[in-house]
C-alpha positions as a printed Julia matrix, in Angstrom:
559×3 Matrix{Float64}:
 70.46   97.7   133.67
 69.55   98.54  130.55
 66.49  102.08  131.01
 66.31  106.07  130.96
 66.73  107.73  134.43
 65.25  106.04  137.68
 62.36  108.04  139.05
 59.37  107.01  141.67
 56.57  108.03  140.53
 54.92  107.11  143.79
 52.45  104.97  141.88
 51.02  101.52  144.03
 48.49   99.1   144.98
 47.5    96.32  146.71
 48.31   93.68  144.16
 50.85   94.02  140.98
 49.48   91.59  137.51
 52.25   91.71  135.05
 50.52   90.63  131.84
 47.31   90.67  130.86
 46.61   87.79  129.17
 44.51   84.69  129.36
 45.65   84.29  133.25
 45.87   87.78  133.97
 42.12   89.21  132.81
 41.4    86.58  134.69
 43.4    87.98  137.71
 42.55   91.12  137.88
 39.13   90.86  137.69
 38.73   88.89  140.74
 41.23   90.65  142.68
 39.29   93.79  141.92
 35.8    92.34  142.39
 35.1    93.02  146.13
 36.38   96.36  145.72
 38.25   95.61  148.89
 42.09   95.84  147.25
 43.39   98.02  144.43
 44.58   96.2   141.69
 47.27   97.56  138.54
 47.69   94.99  135.5
 50.61   96.06  133.18
 50.79   95.51  129.73
 53.48   96.5   127.66
 51.34   95.62  124.69
 48.58   97.77  122.82
 45.05   97.71  121.68
 43.0    94.78  121.16
 40.69   96.86  118.93
 40.6    96.04  115.1
 39.4    93.76  112.87
 42.75   91.81  112.58
 42.21   90.17  116.35
 38.39   90.66  116.42
 37.48   88.64  113.12
 37.61   85.01  114.13
 38.36   83.78  110.41
 42.07   86.46  110.62
 43.62   84.31  112.88
 46.63   83.77  110.83
 47.37   87.35  111.09
 47.94   88.8   114.28
 50.47   86.19  115.22
 52.77   87.48  112.28
 52.5    90.94  113.47
 54.94   92.32  115.44
 52.69   95.08  116.19
 50.66   92.32  118.44
 53.09   89.69  118.94
 56.57   89.71  120.82
 58.38   87.88  117.95
 60.51   84.94  119.54
 62.32   82.54  117.47
 63.6    79.79  119.05
 67.33   78.54  119.25
 68.05   76.31  116.11
 66.13   72.99  117.32
 68.77   69.87  116.84
 66.66   67.3   116.22
 64.94   69.03  113.4
 67.64   69.98  111.31
 68.56   73.19  112.81
 65.42   74.74  112.12
 64.75   77.92  113.78
 60.94   77.61  115.14
 58.27   80.9   115.69
 56.98   80.73  119.2
 54.3    83.61  119.39
 53.61   85.21  122.15
 50.19   88.04  122.54
 52.03   91.67  123.41
 48.37   93.32  123.08
 45.58   93.56  125.41
 44.33   90.29  126.02
 47.86   88.53  125.16
 47.7    85.43  123.49
 44.01   84.31  123.71
 43.72   87.95  121.52
 46.18   86.06  119.26
 45.39   82.6   119.49
 43.38   80.12  117.62
 40.25   80.07  119.14
 39.82   76.73  119.97
 38.73   76.0   123.74
 39.77   72.77  125.15
 39.77   71.83  128.9
 42.08   69.15  129.2
 41.52   65.77  130.43
 40.71   65.23  133.54
 43.67   62.51  133.8
 45.62   65.4   133.17
 44.78   67.2   136.54
 44.69   64.09  139.06
 48.54   63.46  137.35
 49.23   67.27  138.76
 48.24   66.21  141.87
 50.47   63.52  141.9
 53.25   64.93  140.82
 52.65   67.87  143.61
 50.33   70.32  142.52
 47.84   69.35  145.56
 44.23   70.74  145.65
 44.36   70.73  141.4
 43.01   67.29  140.56
 40.53   67.46  138.44
 38.05   67.36  141.14
 39.8    70.64  142.06
 39.68   72.38  139.34
 36.05   71.78  137.62
 34.37   73.86  139.58
 36.43   76.82  138.4
 36.28   75.58  134.8
 32.71   75.72  135.86
 32.39   79.39  136.95
 34.54   80.88  134.14
 32.33   79.32  131.37
 29.44   80.49  129.76
 28.78   77.26  127.45
 26.52   77.74  124.64
 25.54   73.68  124.45
 27.4    70.69  125.6
 26.55   68.82  128.86
 24.53   70.72  131.13
 25.79   69.01  134.1
 29.6    69.6   133.64
 29.2    72.77  131.98
 29.38   76.43  133.68
 26.9    78.72  132.12
 27.02   82.11  133.64
 30.65   82.59  133.36
 32.2    85.62  131.44
 34.06   83.23  128.76
 31.47   82.91  126.09
 32.08   79.16  124.54
 30.11   78.92  121.26
 30.14   76.15  118.42
 30.64   77.54  115.1
 28.5    76.91  111.92
 28.9    73.05  110.64
 27.16   73.93  107.15
 30.16   72.15  105.19
 28.96   68.71  104.85
 33.08   67.88  105.38
 32.78   68.69  109.21
 30.11   65.55  109.61
 32.38   63.45  106.74
 35.32   63.41  109.76
 33.38   62.54  112.29
 31.26   59.77  110.29
 34.83   58.46  109.75
 35.7    58.67  112.87
 33.22   56.26  114.02
 33.42   53.94  110.64
 36.98   53.75  111.79
 35.82   51.89  115.09
 36.64   55.48  117.5
 33.85   56.93  119.75
 32.17   59.69  119.22
 31.36   62.18  121.78
 28.68   64.96  122.44
 30.75   67.37  124.32
 35.0    66.79  124.54
 34.77   69.4   127.06
 32.5    68.06  129.1
 33.1    64.1   131.25
 33.77   62.49  127.96
 36.54   63.71  126.28
 37.97   60.87  124.21
 36.18   60.47  120.57
 35.07   62.51  117.2
 32.92   65.74  117.83
 32.29   69.35  117.06
 35.04   71.67  118.15
 33.97   74.75  120.69
 35.08   77.96  120.46
 35.97   81.26  122.04
 33.49   83.56  119.37
 30.69   85.31  120.95
 28.26   86.95  118.77
 30.68   87.01  116.02
 33.8    88.4   118.19
 36.71   86.48  119.51
 36.34   86.38  122.65
 39.42   86.69  124.73
 39.74   87.46  128.22
 40.13   91.04  127.42
 36.26   91.53  126.17
 35.37   88.26  128.88
 37.53   90.16  131.91
 39.89   92.74  131.69
 37.21   95.55  130.1
 34.28   94.63  132.26
 36.61   94.69  135.2
 38.32   98.22  134.16
 34.91  100.18  134.66
 35.88   99.55  138.45
 37.56  102.57  140.21
 39.88  100.13  141.77
 41.48   98.44  139.04
 44.05  100.42  136.58
 45.52   99.24  133.81
 49.58  100.76  133.37
 50.98  100.74  129.53
 54.55   99.48  130.33
 57.19   96.72  129.98
 57.92   94.61  133.39
 61.99   95.04  133.73
 62.15   93.3   136.87
 60.25   92.48  140.55
 61.93   94.49  143.37
 63.28   92.11  146.43
 63.6    93.45  149.44
 64.52   91.14  152.47
 63.28   88.39  151.25
 59.8    89.96  149.75
 58.46   91.13  146.61
 57.65   95.24  147.41
 57.15   96.19  143.44
 58.03   96.59  139.74
 60.83   98.22  137.97
 58.96   99.49  134.64
 59.73  101.15  132.13
 57.38  103.41  130.11
 58.27  106.52  128.0
 61.86  106.32  127.72
 61.93  106.5   131.82
 62.21  103.95  134.74
 59.29  103.84  137.13
 58.88  101.57  140.2
 55.51  100.37  141.27
 55.15   99.53  144.57
 52.92   96.42  145.96
 51.4    96.72  149.39
 50.76   93.55  149.37
 52.0    91.1   146.47
 53.4    90.64  143.0
 51.71   88.04  140.35
 53.93   87.12  137.25
 51.23   86.28  134.02
 53.79   87.11  131.91
 53.29   83.8   129.94
 56.05   80.47  130.14
 58.38   82.99  128.32
 58.05   86.05  129.53
 57.45   84.66  133.45
 60.53   82.65  134.03
 62.69   85.6   131.85
 61.24   87.88  134.34
 61.65   85.77  137.01
 65.29   85.04  135.98
 65.89   89.6   135.6
 64.64   89.62  139.66
 67.18   87.6   141.0
 65.29   84.06  141.43
 66.71   81.3   139.2
 69.37   79.11  138.31
 72.35   80.59  140.59
 75.18   79.85  138.61
 73.32   80.86  135.19
 72.11   84.22  136.86
 75.81   84.8   137.87
 76.81   84.23  134.62
 74.23   87.46  133.39
 75.66   89.46  136.04
 72.61   89.06  137.85
 72.51   89.09  142.11
 70.91   85.63  143.22
 68.16   86.32  145.5
 67.31   82.53  145.78
 68.66   79.88  143.49
 65.59   77.79  141.63
 67.22   75.41  139.33
 63.48   74.97  138.02
 63.15   78.43  136.61
 62.78   78.13  132.65
 63.5    74.11  132.65
 60.82   71.67  132.03
 59.74   73.29  128.58
 57.26   71.67  127.03
 54.72   72.29  123.7
 52.42   70.08  121.64
 53.55   69.79  117.83
 51.25   68.97  114.85
 51.35   68.15  110.93
 49.26   68.99  108.58
 48.07   65.72  106.74
 46.02   67.25  103.38
 43.5    65.64  101.15
 42.47   66.98   98.06
 38.7    67.08   97.43
 37.22   66.31   94.28
 34.04   68.82   95.4
 34.2    72.5    95.08
 32.64   73.0    98.49
 35.99   74.14  100.44
 37.13   77.49  101.89
 39.76   76.99   99.18
 37.08   79.58   96.59
 37.28   81.64   99.33
 41.01   82.33   99.57
 40.99   84.57   96.77
 40.84   89.0    97.41
 37.67   89.71   95.94
 36.08   86.35   98.74
 38.19   88.44  101.49
 36.56   91.65  100.73
 33.55   90.2   100.51
 33.75   88.16  103.72
 35.04   91.08  105.67
 32.43   93.48  104.74
 30.06   91.2   105.53
 31.53   90.15  109.01
 32.16   94.24  109.78
 28.64   95.54  109.25
 26.7    91.52  110.25
 29.21   90.17  112.6
 28.54   86.71  110.69
 29.33   84.67  107.82
 32.69   83.08  107.26
 34.5    85.51  109.12
 32.57   84.86  112.41
 34.48   81.68  112.89
 37.42   79.75  112.92
 36.38   77.15  111.02
 37.66   74.45  113.15
 34.11   72.46  113.46
 35.34   69.12  114.16
 37.61   67.3   116.47
 38.65   64.07  117.53
 40.22   63.38  120.9
 41.74   59.77  120.55
 44.35   57.38  121.73
 47.23   55.76  119.98
 47.41   52.53  121.35
 45.89   49.79  124.07
 47.29   50.38  127.71
 46.78   54.29  127.21
 44.35   55.03  129.82
 43.08   58.48  128.13
 43.64   60.18  124.68
 47.36   61.12  123.45
 46.02   62.23  120.25
 44.31   65.3   119.01
 42.88   66.19  116.02
 41.78   69.46  114.61
 39.77   69.35  111.51
 39.66   72.49  108.62
 37.48   72.27  105.42
 40.47   73.51  103.2
 44.24   73.16  103.0
 46.19   76.17  103.92
 48.74   76.2   106.32
 48.69   78.14  110.16
 50.82   81.23  108.72
 47.4    81.78  106.14
 49.27   80.68  102.67
 48.05   78.17  100.82
 49.77   75.82   99.55
 47.69   74.06   96.55
 45.83   76.05   94.51
 42.9    72.93   94.74
 40.03   71.94   96.58
 41.44   70.34  100.0
 40.85   69.42  103.23
 43.59   69.09  105.96
 43.53   67.4   109.65
 46.23   68.72  112.17
 46.93   65.73  114.17
 49.64   65.75  117.05
 50.87   63.62  120.37
 49.67   64.51  123.46
 52.14   64.08  126.37
 56.24   64.0   124.7
 58.71   63.43  127.22
 60.97   65.73  125.55
 61.77   69.04  128.13
 63.24   72.47  127.1
 64.76   75.46  128.35
 64.32   79.24  128.07
 67.84   81.15  129.51
 68.59   85.0   129.53
 71.01   85.97  126.49
 71.83   88.79  128.86
 70.7    91.07  131.96
 68.48   93.69  129.22
 65.48   92.67  130.19
 64.14   94.45  126.05
 66.76   91.14  124.6
 64.5    88.05  123.97
 65.29   85.52  125.86
 66.96   81.93  124.12
 64.24   79.54  123.89
 65.29   75.63  123.38
 61.98   73.09  123.48
 64.55   70.84  122.47
 61.52   69.37  119.75
 61.56   65.66  118.85
 64.01   64.9   121.31
 63.11   61.34  122.81
 62.42   58.73  120.09
 59.06   57.77  121.22
 58.63   61.11  119.63
 59.0    59.93  116.25
 57.01   56.52  116.61
 54.09   58.64  117.8
 54.22   60.91  114.66
 54.63   58.34  112.56
 51.36   56.7   114.1
 49.26   59.86  113.8
 49.73   60.44  110.03
 49.14   56.59  109.53
 45.9    57.18  111.64
 45.22   59.85  110.02
 45.63   58.07  106.59
 43.2    55.34  108.06
 40.36   57.75  108.59
 40.22   59.88  105.21
 40.34   55.97  104.07
 37.03   55.41  105.16
 33.45   55.47  103.59
 32.51   58.3   104.53
 34.96   60.5   102.68
 34.44   58.55   99.28
 31.88   61.49   97.35
 34.89   64.37   98.24
 38.16   62.48   98.53
 40.85   62.68   96.17
 44.56   62.06   96.42
 47.01   63.43   99.11
 48.45   66.22   98.84
 51.18   66.22  102.25
 52.77   63.96  103.32
 52.12   62.86   99.51
 51.14   58.87   98.69
 54.94   57.93   97.85
 55.34   58.48  101.41
 55.44   55.27  103.1
 58.01   54.2   104.9
 59.1    54.97  107.99
 62.09   57.13  106.52
 60.06   58.84  104.3
 57.53   60.02  107.07
 60.62   60.69  109.49
 62.27   63.16  106.74
 58.44   64.88  106.1
 58.16   65.38  110.08
 61.37   66.87  110.77
 60.66   69.27  107.8
 57.06   69.86  108.0
 56.48   69.73  111.65
 54.78   72.78  113.55
 54.44   73.98  117.05
 50.72   74.33  117.83
 52.1    77.3   120.14
 50.98   75.31  123.84
 54.12   76.17  125.91
 53.9    75.85  129.58
 55.65   74.44  132.27
 58.73   76.74  132.86
 57.95   77.26  136.2
 56.62   73.98  137.66
 53.89   73.96  140.54
 54.91   71.95  143.16
 55.6    70.16  146.67
 58.28   72.04  148.61
 60.9    69.5   148.86
 60.87   69.42  144.69
 64.44   70.91  143.45
 62.79   71.65  140.28
 59.2    72.85  141.86
 59.41   76.82  141.12
 55.68   77.6   142.93
 54.02   75.8   145.24
 50.05   74.74  145.23
 49.27   77.98  146.25
 51.06   79.15  143.27
 53.57   81.27  145.55
 57.47   81.08  144.17
 59.13   78.98  147.09
 61.9    80.96  148.84
 60.57   84.88  148.06
 57.49   85.55  149.59
 54.95   88.26  148.03
 55.48   86.78  144.92
 53.31   84.25  142.55
 53.01   83.39  139.33
 49.6    82.02  137.95
 49.44   81.3   133.88
 50.68   78.58  131.98
 54.12   78.27  133.24
 53.12   76.83  136.23
 51.54   73.49  134.05
 54.03   70.21  135.93
 52.73   68.52  133.3
 51.52   69.65  129.63
 47.02   69.23  129.52
 45.61   67.69  126.56
 44.18   70.27  124.01
 45.4    74.09  123.47
 46.05   76.12  126.52
 43.88   78.75  126.66
 40.95   76.99  128.65
 43.5    75.66  131.77
 45.56   78.92  131.77
 42.21   81.23  131.93
 41.17   78.3   134.92
 44.59   78.62  136.5
 44.15   82.53  136.66
 40.44   81.68  138.32
 42.01   79.15  141.04
 44.85   81.4   141.64
 42.59   84.48  142.55
 41.52   82.6   145.5
 44.46   81.44  146.86
 45.54   85.36  146.53
 42.65   86.38  148.42
 42.88   83.8   151.1
 38.91   82.39  149.87
 38.04   79.07  150.38
 38.44   76.8   147.37
 35.32   76.65  145.6
 33.42   72.43  146.3
 35.27   69.75  145.24
 33.32   68.16  142.3
 32.05   64.62  142.69
 31.42   63.96  138.73
 33.66   61.16  137.59
 34.97   61.52  133.65
 34.33   58.17  131.22
 37.31   56.18  130.34
 36.71   54.06  127.72
 35.92   50.21  129.64
 38.52   48.7   127.3
 41.32   51.09  127.12
 43.37   48.17  128.48
 42.96   46.17  125.36
 41.89   48.75  122.65
 43.34   51.76  121.43
 39.69   52.54  120.23
């Protein structure tokens, strides 16, 4: 192993958490809450102070900044013309909740019922809903199914731009449902989008959970690179870290919890000897537990932009010049208000692609500007766009080590668009978006289509556009799958304990058996909340008896 001289500093805690992201910060707060246990949270990234992270409208910056992002890239993706795709993960206090788009989506009730069917006993919708309620402070939405006193503020952005209402009205005109609260009991339909923004600031898990908890004497933040988990006689007893050029050991009196992301959690397990035995031996790592599921089952959401010219000068395109950006920045800096205080995703939709699909499998983010995810504006005209993509691709990828050096990035292959159905699903998404944009609600604003472009009509033309322009929504998950102990691909059991090793758990999006509907920040935080109760040996919160809304016509219609 690389690293400086081994020194053991005698630093120890009852619980060690690796990673201060969406799940890790929630865990740190809950495990230290009763004051009984000492907790250390290890984070390699630096401070989240500064406008690039705290100003919601600056969201395209931090995920392109090496200071805040691990900067991972995929292997050439074979079904996308060997494109190398970005895979940003937060390397900062708050993890990816400090660099994400701040979109708040719990997931559909059926997602969690599916988890339970896949062996994640006790993670059905009835089981997880109380944890969503515990973590939330929702400003709006259905009162009976939402939380109103949790640390995580969930708000609705300003909707002054008429295009936001036009999108929802167009969905209705196309025959789809509308919903007052897609995070309530009815996800299906067009409606307002929710965001983790509070008083004009990004409300990351660092702001919601970690910083308030760090005031407690029993919680400490250690800034270091976790190199591996130390396992003795089948039990995790500590973490080997590198800081200041020295290798140190931090001892765990009770347990080690990995909350390092769907990329770094499997990487650390493999570096520690837990994973597919043949791969570990290839890397020169002694096998502690042969778990072939470590790094397997990698999933993500892809999305495509459908962009339309706007005939009225009402879009954000007029605010992408330097002078406007300076004004927006100043207004945010001094008043935490204005165009800087929102992520600008004002409207959303969750719809079903066809009859016979029980719950939504397509997600929309709608934006009153024509701009790329990385902030580059490809169009010099006013425009609006929908980000659209299927929710449950069957394609699966994997994470592997490139070497036994903890500083080396892992090999990441999503195998995007690896199933034939992925292509027909995406073509349907583009055609459906065109149908929505063609509704009367958009008539006062609709110019010509910018992309894919009106000439892209045939399956082949759409496939070419998809192959070249499809982007990740940055929702990696599934690489340390939770399941039944008899499932050979399961990595953790339903208490988040690593199968075959004592004193070690994983709690983050890597344990999702199947990707959930929508953005993954909310279910990742819920995972940290629920895992904390398992770790502390508490009775789970009482199950909910609320029933989700399922479209009564789902067997016969897509809307």
